[in-house]
C-alpha positions in Angstrom: -114.4 124.1 -46.8 -112.8 126.5 -44.3 -114.7 127.9 -41.4 -113.8 130.7 -39.2 -113.4 130.2 -35.5 -117.0 129.7 -34.5 -118.5 133.1 -33.5 -121.1 133.4 -30.9 -123.3 135.7 -33.1 -123.6 136.4 -36.8 -125.3 139.6 -37.7 -127.4 139.4 -40.9 -129.0 142.2 -42.9 -130.2 143.0 -46.4 -128.9 146.0 -48.3 -130.9 147.5 -51.2 -128.7 148.4 -54.2 -129.1 149.2 -57.9 -128.0 145.7 -58.6 -130.6 144.1 -56.3 -130.7 143.1 -52.7 -127.4 142.3 -51.2 -127.2 140.0 -48.2 -124.6 140.9 -45.6 -123.3 138.8 -42.7 -120.8 140.0 -40.1 -119.3 138.9 -36.9 -117.5 141.0 -34.2 -114.3 140.4 -36.4 -115.8 142.1 -39.5 -117.8 141.4 -42.7 -117.8 137.8 -43.6 -120.2 137.6 -46.5 -121.8 139.7 -49.2 -124.2 137.7 -51.4 -126.4 138.6 -54.4 -130.1 137.9 -54.2 -130.8 134.8 -56.2 -127.3 133.4 -55.7 -127.3 129.7 -55.0 -125.8 130.1 -51.5 -127.0 133.6 -50.6 -127.8 134.9 -47.2 -128.7 132.5 -44.5 -127.8 129.2 -46.2 -124.1 130.3 -46.6 -124.0 131.6 -43.0 -125.5 128.4 -41.6 -123.0 126.2 -43.4 -120.0 128.3 -42.3 -121.2 129.0 -38.7 -123.5 126.1 -37.7 -123.4 126.9 -34.0 -123.7 130.7 -34.2 -126.8 132.6 -33.2 -128.2 134.6 -36.1 -129.3 138.1 -35.2 -130.8 141.0 -37.2 -127.8 143.1 -38.1 -129.1 146.4 -39.5 -127.3 148.4 -36.7 -124.2 146.2 -36.5 -123.8 146.2 -40.3 -124.5 150.0 -40.7 -120.9 150.7 -41.6 -121.1 148.2 -44.5 -124.4 149.5 -45.7 -123.0 153.1 -45.7 -119.9 152.2 -47.6 -121.8 150.2 -50.2 -124.3 153.0 -50.5 -121.5 155.5 -51.1 -120.0 153.2 -53.7 -123.2 152.8 -55.6 -123.8 156.6 -55.5 -120.3 157.2 -57.0 -118.9 158.7 -53.8 -116.5 155.8 -52.8 -113.8 154.1 -54.8 -112.2 152.1 -52.0 -113.7 150.2 -49.1 -112.3 150.7 -45.7 -114.7 148.4 -43.7 -113.2 145.5 -41.8 -113.6 142.1 -43.4 -112.8 138.6 -41.9 -112.7 136.0 -44.7 -112.9 132.2 -44.4 -110.6 131.4 -47.3 -107.5 129.3 -48.0 -104.1 131.0 -47.8 -103.9 130.9 -51.7 -107.3 132.5 -52.0 -106.3 135.2 -49.5 -103.2 136.0 -51.7 -105.4 136.1 -54.8 -108.0 138.3 -53.2 -105.4 140.7 -51.8 -104.0 141.1 -55.3 -107.5 141.7 -56.8 -107.9 144.6 -54.3 -104.9 146.2 -56.0 -106.8 146.5 -59.3 -107.6 150.3 -59.5 -111.2 151.5 -59.5 -112.6 151.3 -63.1 -109.7 149.2 -64.4 -109.6 145.4 -65.1 -107.0 142.7 -65.0 -107.1 139.2 -66.4 -106.9 136.0 -64.5 -103.5 135.5 -66.2 -102.4 139.0 -64.9 -103.4 138.0 -61.4 -101.5 134.7 -61.6 -98.4 136.5 -62.8 -98.7 139.2 -60.2 -98.7 136.6 -57.4 -95.7 134.8 -58.9 -97.6 131.8 -60.1 -98.0 132.5 -63.9 -99.3 129.0 -64.7 -102.0 129.1 -62.0 -104.7 130.9 -64.0 -107.4 128.3 -63.3 -106.5 128.2 -59.6 -106.9 132.0 -59.6 -110.4 131.5 -61.1 -111.3 129.0 -58.5 -110.1 131.3 -55.7 -112.2 134.2 -57.1 -115.2 131.9 -57.3 -115.0 131.6 -53.5 -114.7 135.3 -52.8 -117.1 135.7 -49.9 -117.3 139.5 -50.2 -117.8 140.5 -53.9 -118.0 144.2 -54.6 -115.9 144.9 -51.4 -113.2 142.6 -52.8 -113.6 143.7 -56.5 -113.5 140.3 -58.3 -115.8 141.9 -60.9 -112.6 143.7 -62.2 -111.1 140.4 -63.3 -111.8 139.5 -67.0 -110.7 136.9 -69.5 -107.3 137.4 -71.3 -109.1 138.8 -74.3 -111.1 141.3 -72.2 -114.3 139.3 -72.2 -116.5 139.1 -69.1 -116.3 135.6 -67.6 -117.2 134.1 -64.3 -119.0 136.1 -61.6 -121.3 134.8 -58.8 -123.8 137.6 -59.3 -124.0 136.9 -63.1 -122.4 138.6 -66.0 -125.1 141.3 -66.2 -124.2 142.5 -62.7 -120.5 142.3 -63.5 -121.0 144.5 -66.6 -123.1 146.9 -64.5 -120.4 147.2 -61.9 -117.7 147.8 -64.5 -119.9 150.4 -66.3 -120.6 152.1 -63.0 -117.0 152.4 -62.1 -116.1 153.7 -65.6 -118.8 156.4 -65.2 -120.9 155.1 -68.0 -124.1 154.9 -66.0 -124.3 158.5 -64.8 
C-alpha cells in the first residue's frame, strides 16, 4: 500500500449528499479521500491506515471547497471538478485515473476502452484493480466505467449508487 509523505494534519469532515453521507479527508496538499458511508474502509479507518502519525482535525472549514463542489455536482450545477486532489496511488493507477477523468460527463467507457486508451489493451483486469483503489470516487468519476457489454460492474459505493450517479449525469433524475 502506498502512503503519502506523512502529513502533520489530516482534515476530516462528513458531507451530506443524495447518495448518503460522504466522508472527506484532506491535507494541505489537497483532497486525499472521498468515502461512502458503509464502505468497508470509510472515513477514519482509511485515513489512519494511510496516515498513522497524522493528527486528525475536524475539517469542515478546510474542506469547504470540496463540500461546495460536491454540492454543485449533486444539484446539477457542476460537470467537472476543479478542486485539488493528492492521491496515494501507484504510477499505473495514476495513469488509469487520469484517463477516467477524460470520460465526458454523462458518458461511459468500458474497462477495455480505458486499457486501450492508455496503450495497454490487454490490461483490462489491471484497470479494474486500479479503479478499485480510486481514493476519490465521484471527483475521479470511476462510476462512468462499465463492463464491455454496458452492464454496471464494480463500484465501491455499490451498484445502486453507481446507477444513481449515471442517471443523475444523464438528467434522468430531475
